[in-house]
C-alpha positions in Angstrom: 94.2 95.8 97.7 92.2 93.3 96.5 92.5 85.1 79.0 90.4 83.1 78.6 91.0 84.1 75.1 87.6 85.7 74.8 85.5 85.8 71.7 86.3 89.0 70.0 83.4 90.9 71.5 84.0 92.8 74.8 82.6 91.2 77.9 78.8 91.1 78.1 77.3 93.9 80.2 73.8 94.0 81.8 72.1 97.2 80.9 69.6 96.4 83.6 72.3 96.3 86.2 73.7 99.7 85.1 70.2 101.2 85.6 69.9 99.9 89.1 71.3 102.8 91.1 72.2 102.0 94.8 70.4 104.2 97.3 72.1 107.5 98.0 74.6 107.2 100.9 74.0 109.4 103.9 77.1 110.9 105.4 77.2 112.2 109.0 79.0 115.0 110.7 81.5 112.4 112.0 82.3 111.5 108.4 83.0 115.1 107.6 85.2 115.5 110.7 87.2 112.4 109.7 87.5 113.1 106.0 87.8 116.9 105.6 90.5 119.4 106.4 88.5 121.3 108.9 89.4 124.4 110.8 91.0 122.5 113.7 93.3 120.7 111.2 94.0 123.1 108.4 96.2 125.5 110.4 98.9 122.9 111.2 101.2 120.5 109.3 102.5 117.4 110.9 106.3 117.1 110.4 107.4 114.2 112.6 105.6 111.5 114.7 107.5 109.9 117.7 105.3 106.9 118.4 105.7 104.6 121.4 103.3 101.7 121.9 103.4 98.8 124.4 101.5 95.8 123.2 100.1 93.4 125.8 98.9 90.1 124.2 97.6 88.8 127.5 94.6 91.1 127.5 94.7 92.5 124.0 95.4 96.0 125.2 97.9 98.7 124.3 99.4 101.7 126.1 101.6 104.4 124.7 102.2 107.9 123.6 102.8 109.9 120.5 104.7 113.2 120.3 103.4 115.2 117.4 105.9 117.6 115.9 104.1 120.2 113.7 104.4 123.6 112.1 101.8 126.2 112.4 100.8 127.2 108.8 98.6 130.0 110.0 97.2 131.5 113.2 95.4 128.7 115.1 91.7 129.0 116.0 92.7 127.9 119.6 91.7 124.3 118.9 93.6 121.4 117.5 92.1 118.2 116.1 93.9 115.0 116.9 92.2 111.7 116.0 92.0 108.7 118.3 89.3 106.2 117.8 87.1 104.8 120.6 87.3 102.7 122.7 90.8 104.0 123.3 91.1 106.5 126.2 93.3 109.5 126.6 95.3 109.7 129.8 96.7 113.2 129.3 97.8 115.7 126.6 100.8 117.9 127.2 102.4 120.8 125.5 105.6 121.7 127.3 104.7 121.9 130.9 101.0 122.6 130.2 98.4 119.9 130.5 95.7 120.3 127.8 92.0 120.0 128.1 89.9 118.5 125.3 86.5 117.2 124.4 85.7 114.3 122.2 83.7 114.7 119.0 83.3 111.0 118.2 86.7 109.7 117.3 88.2 113.2 117.2 89.9 114.9 120.1 89.4 118.6 120.1 92.3 119.9 122.1 92.0 123.4 123.7 95.3 125.1 123.2 96.6 127.2 126.1 99.3 129.2 124.3 99.4 131.0 121.0 100.5 129.1 118.0 102.3 131.6 115.8 102.5 131.3 112.0 105.7 129.5 111.0 106.4 128.2 114.5 107.4 124.6 115.1 105.8 123.1 118.2 105.3 119.7 119.8 102.3 118.1 121.6 102.2 114.7 123.3 99.1 112.5 123.7 99.3 109.6 126.3 96.7 106.9 125.9 95.7 103.3 126.6 92.9 100.8 126.0 91.8 97.9 123.9 91.8 99.0 120.3 89.2 97.8 117.8 89.7 94.2 116.8 89.9 93.5 113.1 87.4 90.7 112.6 88.3 90.2 108.9 91.5 92.0 108.2 92.5 93.7 106.1 89.0 94.6 104.9 87.7 95.1 108.4 90.6 96.9 110.0 92.1 97.3 113.4 94.3 95.1 115.6 94.7 91.4 114.7 95.2 89.2 117.8 95.7 85.6 116.8 98.1 82.7 117.1 100.3 80.9 114.7 100.0 77.2 114.0 102.1 76.4 117.1 99.7 78.4 119.3 102.1 81.3 119.8 100.9 84.9 119.8 100.8 86.5 116.4 99.7 90.2 116.2 99.4 92.7 113.4 97.7 95.9 112.4 95.8 96.7 109.2 93.8 100.0 109.0 93.7 101.4 105.5 90.4 103.2 105.1 89.6 102.9 108.8 92.6 105.0 109.7 95.8 104.9 111.8 93.8 106.5 114.7 92.4 103.1 115.4 95.4 102.4 117.5 97.4 105.7 117.9 96.7 109.4 118.2 97.5 111.2 114.9 96.2 113.6 112.4 94.3 111.0 110.5 94.1 112.9 107.2 95.6 111.5 104.0 96.8 114.9 102.7 99.1 115.4 105.6 102.1 113.1 106.0 105.0 113.5 108.4 108.4 114.0 106.9 109.7 111.1 108.9 108.7 108.9 111.9 109.9 106.8 114.8 108.0 103.6 115.6 109.0 102.1 119.0 107.1 99.0 119.9 107.4 97.2 123.2 106.5 93.5 123.5 107.0 90.5 125.7 110.5 89.2 125.3 109.3 86.1 123.4 108.1 88.2 120.4 109.8 90.2 117.7 108.3 93.3 116.2 108.8 94.2 112.5 107.6 97.7 111.5 108.4 100.2 108.8 111.8 101.5 107.9 115.0 100.3 109.5 115.6 98.8 112.9 117.7 101.3 114.9 117.8 99.6 118.3 116.6 96.7 120.3 116.4 97.2 124.1 115.7 94.5 126.6 113.8 96.0 129.5 113.8 94.9 133.2 110.1 93.9 133.2 110.4 91.0 130.7 109.7 93.1 127.6 111.8 94.2 124.6 111.5 97.5 122.7 112.1 97.6 119.0 112.8 101.0 117.6 112.2 101.4 113.9 112.8 104.7 112.0 111.3 105.9 108.7 113.4 108.6 107.0 110.8 109.5 104.4 107.3 110.8 104.3 104.8 108.1 105.1 101.0 108.0 105.0 99.9 107.1 108.4 97.7 104.1 107.6 100.9 102.4 106.5 102.5 102.5 110.0 102.4 99.0 111.2 102.9 96.6 114.1 103.8 93.0 113.3 104.6 90.9 116.3 105.4 87.2 116.1 108.1 84.5 116.1 110.0 85.6 113.0 113.0 84.4 111.2 115.0 86.8 109.0 117.0 86.6 105.8 118.2 89.3 103.4 119.3 90.0 99.9 120.2 92.9 97.6 118.7 94.2 94.5 120.8 96.1 91.9 118.4 98.8 91.0 118.3 102.2 89.3 119.6 104.0 92.4 122.2 101.4 93.3 121.9 98.6 95.9 118.5 98.2 97.5 118.4 96.1 100.7 115.8 93.3 100.7 114.7 92.0 104.1 112.3 89.1 104.5 110.5 88.2 107.8 108.6 84.9 107.6 107.5 83.0 110.6 110.4 80.8 111.8 108.9 77.5 110.6 108.3 79.0 107.1 111.9 80.1 106.5 112.8 77.5 103.8 109.5 78.0 102.0 109.9 81.8 102.1 113.4 81.6 100.6 111.9 80.1 97.5 108.6 82.2 97.2 110.2 85.5 98.0 112.6 85.3 95.1 109.8 86.8 93.1 110.5 90.2 94.8 113.6 90.8 92.7 111.8 90.2 89.3 108.9 92.4 90.6 111.3 95.2 91.5 113.0 95.0 88.1 109.7 95.1 86.2 108.3 98.0 88.2 111.5 100.1 88.2 111.4 99.7 84.4 107.8 100.9 84.1 107.5 103.3 87.1 111.0 104.5 87.9 113.2 103.8 90.9 111.8 102.2 94.0 110.9 105.2 96.1 112.4 104.1 99.5 116.0 103.1 99.0 117.0 104.7 102.3 114.3 102.7 104.2 114.8 99.4 102.3 112.2 96.9 101.1 110.7 94.2 103.3 108.2 91.4 103.1 106.7 90.5 106.4 104.5 87.5 107.0 101.2 88.5 108.5 98.0 86.7 109.7 95.9 88.7 107.3 96.1 88.5 103.5 98.3 91.6 102.9 98.6 95.3 102.9 100.8 97.9 101.2 102.6 99.0 104.4 105.4 101.3 103.2 108.9 99.7 103.1 107.4 96.7 105.0 104.8 95.0 102.8 102.5 92.8 104.7 102.3 89.3 103.2 99.7 86.7 104.0 99.3 84.8 100.8 100.3 81.5 102.3 103.3 81.1 99.9 101.0 80.4 97.0 100.9 81.8 93.5 97.7 83.6 92.5 95.4 85.2 95.0 95.4 82.7 97.8 95.8 80.0 95.1 93.1 81.5 92.8 93.5 83.3 89.5 91.4 86.5 89.6 91.6 86.7 85.8 90.4 83.2 85.1 93.0 82.8 82.4 95.8 80.9 84.0 98.1 84.0 83.7 97.5 84.9 87.3 98.7 81.6 88.6 102.3 82.2 87.4 103.2 84.6 90.2 102.3 85.6 93.7 99.5 88.2 93.7 100.3 89.8 97.1 104.0 90.3 96.4 103.1 92.0 93.1 100.0 94.0 93.9 100.9 95.2 97.3 104.4 96.1 96.3 103.0 98.1 93.3 101.5 100.3 96.0 105.0 101.4 97.0 104.8 103.6 93.9 101.0 104.0 93.6 99.7 104.8 97.1 102.9 105.3 99.0 105.2 107.4 96.8 102.2 109.3 95.6 99.3 109.3 98.0 95.8 110.8 97.3 94.6 113.6 99.5 91.1 112.1 99.7 89.9 108.6 99.9 87.5 109.4 97.1 90.5 109.4 94.7 91.6 106.0 95.9 91.4 104.8 92.2 94.9 106.4 91.8 96.2 103.7 94.2 94.1 100.7 93.2 93.6 101.2 89.4 97.4 101.6 88.9 98.2 98.8 91.2 95.8 96.6 89.3 97.3 97.7 86.1 100.7 96.9 87.5 99.6 93.2 87.7 99.1 93.4 83.9 102.6 94.9 83.4 104.2 92.2 85.6 102.5 89.5 83.6 103.9 91.2 80.5 107.4 91.4 82.0 107.3 87.7 82.7 105.7 86.3 79.6 105.3 89.0 77.0 102.8 91.6 75.9 100.0 89.2 75.0 100.2 87.6 78.5 99.6 91.0 80.1 96.7 91.8 77.8 95.2 88.4 78.4 95.4 88.9 82.2 93.8 92.4 82.2 91.0 91.4 79.8 90.2 88.3 81.8 90.1 90.3 85.0 87.2 92.4 83.7 84.9 89.6 84.7 85.2 91.0 88.2 83.7 94.4 87.3 80.3 95.0 88.8 79.3 98.5 87.7 77.2 98.9 90.8 78.3 102.4 91.7 80.8 105.0 90.4 84.5 104.6 91.2 84.7 108.1 92.6 82.3 108.9 95.5 81.7 112.0 97.5 84.8 114.0 98.6 85.5 115.2 102.1 83.8 112.3 104.0 86.5 109.6 104.0 84.4 107.7 101.4 85.9 105.0 99.2 84.2 104.3 95.9 83.3 101.1 94.2 85.6 98.1 94.1 85.6 98.6 90.4 88.5 100.9 91.0 90.6 97.8 90.7 89.5 96.0 87.5 87.6 98.7 85.7 90.4 101.2 86.5 93.0 98.8 85.3 91.0 98.2 82.1 90.8 101.9 81.5 94.6 102.4 81.8 95.2 99.4 79.5 93.0 101.1 76.8 94.8 104.4 77.3 98.1 102.7 76.5 96.7 101.3 73.2 95.2 104.6 72.2 98.5 106.4 72.8 100.0 103.8 70.6 103.6 104.4 71.7 104.8 102.2 74.6 107.8 104.4 75.3 105.6 107.5 75.6 103.2 105.6 77.9 106.2 104.5 80.0 107.4 108.1 80.2 103.9 109.1 81.4 103.9 106.5 84.2 107.5 107.3 85.2 106.7 111.0 84.9 103.8 110.8 87.3 106.1 109.2 89.9 108.9 111.7 89.5 106.8 114.8 89.2 104.8 114.0 92.4 107.6 112.2 94.1 106.9 111.7 97.9 103.8 114.0 97.6 100.1 113.8 98.2 97.9 114.5 95.1 94.4 114.8 93.8 93.0 112.5 91.2 92.5 115.5 89.0 96.3 116.2 89.1 96.9 112.7 87.8 94.3 113.0 85.1 95.7 116.4 84.0 99.2 115.0 83.9 98.2 112.1 81.7 96.3 114.4 79.3 99.1 116.9 79.0 102.0 114.4 78.7 100.3 111.9 76.5 99.2 114.6 74.1 95.6 113.2 74.2 92.7 114.6 76.1 91.3 111.6 78.0 89.0 113.8 80.1 85.8 112.2 78.7 87.3 108.7 79.2 88.0 109.5 82.9 84.5 111.0 83.2 82.9 107.9 81.7 84.8 105.2 83.5 85.5 106.8 86.9 82.4 108.8 87.5 79.6 106.7 85.9 78.6 103.1 85.9 77.8 103.2 82.2 79.8 101.0 79.7 80.1 102.7 76.3 78.0 101.0 73.6 79.3 101.1 70.0 76.1 101.0 68.0 76.2 100.2 64.3 73.7 99.7 61.5 73.8 99.1 57.8 72.4 101.1 54.9 72.4 99.8 51.4 76.0 100.9 50.8 77.6 101.8 54.1 77.9 100.9 57.8 77.1 103.7 60.2 78.4 103.7 63.8 78.3 105.9 66.9 78.7 105.9 70.7 75.7 105.4 72.9 75.3 105.1 76.7 78.1 107.7 77.2 78.7 111.0 78.9 78.3 114.2 76.9 81.0 114.8 74.3 82.4 111.3 74.8 85.1 110.4 72.3 87.4 107.4 72.5 89.1 105.7 69.6 88.7 101.9 69.3 90.1 99.3 67.0 87.5 97.3 65.2 87.6 95.1 62.1 91.4 95.6 61.9 91.3 99.4 61.8 91.0 102.4 64.1 87.7 104.1 64.4 87.0 107.4 66.1 83.3 107.3 67.0 81.4 110.1 68.6 77.8 110.4 69.6 76.9 111.3 66.0 76.6 108.7 63.2 79.7 108.2 61.1 80.2 106.0 58.1 82.6 103.3 56.9 82.7 100.7 54.2 79.9 98.3 54.7 80.5 95.3 56.9 78.1 92.6 58.1 79.5 92.8 61.7 81.5 95.3 63.6 83.9 93.5 65.9 85.9 95.5 68.5 89.2 94.1 69.6 88.9 92.6 73.2 91.4 95.1 74.7 88.6 97.7 74.8 86.1 97.5 77.6 83.0 98.5 75.6 79.9 96.8 74.2 79.0 96.5 70.6 75.3 96.4 69.5 73.8 96.2 66.0 70.6 98.3 65.7 68.0 98.3 63.1 68.3 101.0 60.3 
């Protein structure tokens, strides 16, 4: 989550900054346990989660249980990893009539199995737990539970745990590559509060102890960091969108005193859906519907229930991240977080190191939405202006297997890369077929970044491998060097990975530079069109 019509040169880049490499990050055994598919995880596949959580605003505590339905993919090693982050405590773990023993390895519960787990067998295990979950001090960036109050002093509660993980408040296999096929989310609250979670509301039960249980059901695979609690004094209104798969229900949940304002601002959801269905294919969750839910944090891509906290302003909390004026014409959170319904939720990466697949495409979707609203130049203006946020402080892709997210450049630099790919392909319908093809080929699946790279290479007919290598795995911005001889201009790429080739448009024509000097008709200056995130440098002959 997270144009100035520029002079024709690409944005300036500090070579000194590129050379300042951050200190190597040190990863711990806990990082490996969290981020890898270890022996206590690899043998089983989660198929369904039956989650029940009672939320107590009076002391910021929760209590609940989750029944994990799973299939044994192979013979178990006698141990099962279930994740539940401290300081939450386990009350008991049961499989059938057996009570399980376990030991903690940090935030992982290593459960000792008492019966054999045969290959192909479907089993269940239930974890009962309680405690005060980690508090999100600055959600959504610093995740956990949000305990706050609305402007009338009434409790307002939410969860946001992307990166940190769903296990911050419920016991789960907290591993991106394994999603359940469906899920129940039953949240119990004091009677005065309404819960809005993912999927569709199946039942509302008023209990004898002054609480109400809201049972939501998700009929599709869901990445677990998307499973949400949103409790407050909500109003509700609805609409329908005539989409590629028929009628899609739209449900909107603002705080009660924001109802009239929301009815105006949330109209943008329909134009967003129309644009993204055109470019990416059908909204992936027709059976679960589309919701916008007002939250006390800025926003999050919670599947089928997008968290919205942009204060009913256009831009990003009233600011234009591109600095061009284009970003003030629409609501950033509605557009960016909803783009994740395709990029992040429909296709989810197996490892956080590939999070660029979520964020680069969602950032690029902002560009496409600006284009849908005001034309192709508006989209280009927006993405070019957004490059001012690129830091080039560390590579976009970090180490795999340790739950590590790469640089924030996955947003703006990744979006700039995709914008260049579209221009290099030079056929908007082919580019649209590539974007839609990724969504249909990997529909409701988890993927690696390499799978997405390979798909683009194969279906665009262009090998972008060096481009991916350059922009995702290094901090170096390509430099197009040129110099003049008596009769010609010579040009080549510098500051690039081995075998780097990427066409660019300069001086009104396409050039195909490599690391070797090439020649063209003599020109006093070589001016690259601003759509390309590169530098240009004249060198002495």
